[in-house]
N, C-alpha and C positions, 0 to 999 in steps of 0.2 A: 652464156646463160648458166646460172646456178641451178642445181637441183633443189626441189622443195619437198619438205617432209611435214607430215602432221605429227607433232611431238606430244600432244596432250589433247584430251577431249572430254566433254561432259554433256550428257543429255539430262535435262531437267523437265520432267513430264509426269503425267498421271501414273505411269508405270514405275517411277522411281526418280530420285534426285541425284543420280550419278549414272555414268555409263554402266558400271557394274550392276547396279540395281535393275536397270532396264534390261540388261542382257539376261539376268536371272529370270525375269518375268517372261522374256521372249522364249527362253529355253522351254518354258512350260506352256507356250502358246497362249499366254494370258492377254486379253484385250483390255485397253484402258477406256474403251467406248462403252457408254451406258445411257439409259434413258435420260433425256434432258428436260428438266422441269422449268418452264418459262412462265413469266407473267403475261405473255401474249398467248392467248388460247390457241391461235392457229399454228403455233410452233411446238405445242406440247406432244406432237407425234414423233419428233425427231430425236436422234441419238447423237451424242457428242462426247469427246474426251476432255474433261475439265480438271484442272489442278485444284486440289483441296486448299481452300484459303487458310484454314487453321494450320495445316502442315507447312504451308508457305511462310506464314508469319513466324512459326517456331524456327524454321530454318534461317530466315532472314535475321531473327533476333540474335543469332550467334555471331553475326558479322559486325564489324565496326559500324557504328551508326552513321547515317548520311546527315548532312548539314540541314537539309530540308526534307520533308516527307516525300517518299517515293511512291509511285503508282504500282499497281500489281505487276504490270509488265516490266517496269524498271527493276523491281525486286527480283523477278525471274531472271532478267539479264545479269544483274549483279551477282546473284547466287551462283549462276551457271559459270560465269567468268571466273569468280573467286575459286570455285572448285577446280576448274581446269588449271589455273595458275599455280595452285599448291603442288602440282605434280611437276613443275618446272622451276628453273632459276631465272626466268625471263624478267628483265628489269622493265616494269611497266612505266616508270617515270622517264625512260630514255626517249629521245626524239627519233631513235632508230626502231621504235616499236609503234605500230599503228593499230587502231581499232577500226574494224569494218563491220557494219550492222546490216542485216538482211531482215526486212519487215515489209508487210503490205499495208497495214493499217496503224501500227504503232499504238499510241495511247488513245485508241478510239473511244475507250470507256470514259475518258475525262469530259467528253461532250455531254454526258449525262449530268444534268443540273444538280443531281444529288451527290456527285463526286466531291469529296472534301478538298481536293487539290485545285479544282477549276480547270480551265482549258489552256493554261499557260504553256504546257508542253505537248499540245496536240500535234505540233509540227514535228515531223520525223527527225529533223536535224537537232532540234532543241532537246528531244528525248535522248538522242545519241550523245549529245554534248554533256548532258547531265550524268549519264552513266560513265562516260570517259573521264570526266572531272572527279568522279567518286574514286577512281583508281589513280588519280594524279598524273595522268598522261598529258604531255604538253602539246600533242598534235591535234589538229582539227580532225574529227572522225569522218569516215566515209560511209555514206548510207546508200545501199543498193535496194531499190524498190521497183521491181519489174514483175509484178504479178507472182505467179506460183513458181517461176524459175529463180526468184530472188536469192534463195539459199545457195543453189548450185552456181549461179552467176557470181555471187559474192566470193565463193571459194576460188573460182577461176580468176577473178580480178585480183584477189589477195595473192594468189600464187604467182601471177605475173609480176606484181610489185616486188616480191621476194626474189624471183628469178633475175630481174633486171638490177638487183642490188640497191633498190631505193630504200628498202627497210630490211632489217635483220630478222625481225619477227612481226607477224601480223596476226592479231587476235580476231578471228571471224566468229561472229555470234548472230544467230537468227532467232527471231521470236515473234509470236502473234498470240492474240487472245481469241477465245470464243465470245462473241458479243452479239447483241441484238441487231447491230448493223449488218454483220456478215451473215448471220442466220437468216435475217429477213431478205437479204439480197439473193442468197441461194434458194430460199423458199420461193421467191418470185420467178426464178428460172425453173421451178418444179424439179430441182436437182438434189434435194435432200432425201436420204433413205429413211424408211420407217423402221429400220433395224440396223444391226451392225452391217456395214457395207461389204460387198462381195466383188472385189476387183477381178475383171476378166471372166466372171461367171455368167452363165446364161440367165440367171435370176437377178442380176444386179439391177438396182433401181435408182442409184444415186450415191452421193457422198455422205460421210459424217465429217463434221468439223472437229478440230482439236486445237488445244493450246499447248505450247511448249517453248522453252528456250534451250538452245544447244550451242556449244562453243567448241571450236577447233583452234589450236594454236599452230601456225605454220612457221617453219624455220628452214634456213638453208643447211643447218647442221642437225642431223638426227641425234636423238638422245639414246635410243635403244636400237638394237639390230632389227627389232620387229616393227619399227616405225614405217608407216606406209608412205610411199612417194606419190605426190600429186603430179602425175606425169603430164597431163595436158587437158585442155577443155576447149569448148567452142559454143557459140550461140548462133541462132538464126531467127528470122521472123518471116513467116509465110503470109502475114497480113491477110489471113483468110476472113476473119470476122472478129468483132470486138469481144465476143464471148464464146463463139463456137470454134473448135479446132478444125484444121484442114481435114477433109474427108479422105485425102490420099496419103497423108503421112509424109509428104515430100519435105516439108519444113524441118521436121524432126530428123529425118534421114540426112538432110544436109548438115545439120549440127553434128550428127554422129560421124559423118564423113570427115568433117573438118577436125573433129577431136582425134580421130584415128590418124589423120595425116599429120597433125601437130605432134602426136605422140611417136610418130615414125614406127608404127607397128601395123599389123594387118588385122582385119576382122577375125581371122582364124585364131588370133592370140587370145581373144576375149573368152573367159571361162565362166563368167557370171554377170548377169544384168539385173540391177535393181531398178525396176521401172517406176514411172510416176503412178500409174494404176489407181486412178481416182474412183473407179467403179461407176462412173457415168457412162451412158451408152456410147456417146461419140468419142470421148477421150480414149477409152480402152480399145475401141475399134481402130482409131487412128494410130495408136501406138503399135498395135499388132501388125498393121500394114507396114509401118516403118521398120519394125524388127524383121519381118519376113523379107522385105525388099533388100535387106543387107545380109541375108542368109544366116540370121542369128536365131531362127526358130527353134533350133535344137539346144540352145544355150539355156541352162537353168535360170529361170526368171521368177521374180516375186515382187510383191507390193507390200508396203508397210501400213497402208491406210486403214486396214481393219484392226490394227494394233493401236495406232495413235490418232486416227482420224486425219483429216487433211489440215496440217498445221500451218498452211500458207507460207509465210516468209521463213518459218523455221524448218519446213519440210525437207528442203534440200540439204540442210546441215545435219538434221537428225538422221536422215536416211544415208547420207554419206558416211557418217560415223558408224552406223550399223553395217554398211558394206565393208568398211575397214576392219571392223571387229570380226566380221565373217571371214575375211581373208586371213587375219591373225589366228583365228581359232578353228579354221578349216570347217566351218559350219554354215549352211544356208538354211534359214527358217522357212517353214511352210508358208505359203501365201494364204493367210487366214481368210476364210470365207469362200475360197474357190473349191468347187466340186466338179462342175462340168463346164466345158468351154462355151463361151457366149460370144466369141469373135469369129470372123470369117476365115482366119488363117490359123494354122496349128501353132501353138506356143508350148514350150516346155515349162509350164507353170508348176512350181514346186508344191507338192501336196503333202509332204512330210519333212520334218527336220532331217537334213541330209549332211553327211560328212564327206567332204571333198577338198582337195587342194586347189587353191586359186592363186595364180600368179598375176593375172590381169583382170580387172573388173571394170564395168561401165555403169555409171549412174546417169539416168536421164530425167528430164523434167520438161513439162509444157505448161502454158498458161494462157490467160486471157490476152487478147490482142494478137494472137498468133506467135507468141514467143516460145522458143525451144532452146534447150541446153543439154549438153552431154559432157561428162567428166570421165577421164581415164585414170584409174588407180593402179599402182604397181607394188607388188609385195617385195 
C-alpha cells in the first residue's frame, strides 16, 4: 500500500476564498455566521453563514468561461478546485487523476422555478460531471453523499484509491448551499439556533447552517516536507434513528476504533481532536460519550461550526483542512461559542487559541441515519 498525502487545499467560504484567507480570519476568531433574512417569515429568526453572491461572481469571472451557465454551487466548486490546482503540477486531463465530490443536496436551488438554469442538473452525478468536464478530465466522477459524514467519507474513499494505486491523484471537493429546503428541514426538527451556535456549551440550542466549497488534492508523492499524511479512516453505522444520533456514542466509538486500528497507532498517540460539534443537544452529548469512552477526554478538542455553520457535505473537507493547517502551524483555535460545559462528561474543549505541536490528529463526523466517520492525520 502506498502512503497518501494532501498536497494542496482550498477553502471557499464566507470567511475567505482561499485557505490562507480563512486561516487569517480564524486567527482573529471571526465568525462567518450572521442573521439570515428569509422570504419565509418563520425562518427570519435563524442565523447562517452565506457566501456573498457578488464576490462569488467577481471571483468566477476571472476563470475561463464555462460552455453553459453554471449554478452557484458549480461556480463554488470550480473556483475552489481551480485555486487548489494552481498550487500543484497535477495533470487534470490524465486518466490517472480522479474527481471525487462530497455533497448532500447539490444543486437543490435549481428546483426553484425562478432559477434561470432549470432543473437539468439537480441530479448529483450530472452536477459532478458538469464540473469535471469543465476541467477536461476524462474519468467518470465519483459522488459521495452520505449525510453529514460525506466530506470525511470522501477523503477516506479517495485515500484508499490512491493507496491501492488505482489513481495517482484524486481531487476531493465538498460543497453545499444554504437553501430554503435545508433551512425548512432543520426548522421542522426545531434544531436551528436563534443566534451563533455554541457547540458543547450548556446554553446550546441548535445549529447554524452554512455554505462552502472546499478542495483537497491527494497524492502518493508529497510536494513539500510539511504535507500531511492521510494515515487512515473508517466509517460505521449504528442505525439508531433516521435523524437522531445514538444516545450511547457506540457507533462513533466503533468508527474511531477502526480508524485507530487501520492507522496502526494507539489512542494515546492522538494529540488533537476536531469534533463534529453541531451544537444540537443530542449530537454533542453523543460525541462527548464516545470521546470519553476512548479515554480522549483530556485531548484538546474543538468544533468549527460557530465559524462556518454546518456546511453539510463540505463540512468534513473544510474541517479536515483546518485540522491539517493546525498541525502545520502548531495552532488550535478556540471552540467559538463555548463557555461552560453542557455535556455529561468532561471534555478538554479549547477556550482560547493555543500553540502546541501535533503529530497525530483525529477528525470525526456523524450524521443522519446513524452514520459515523473518523479520520487519522499524521504530520
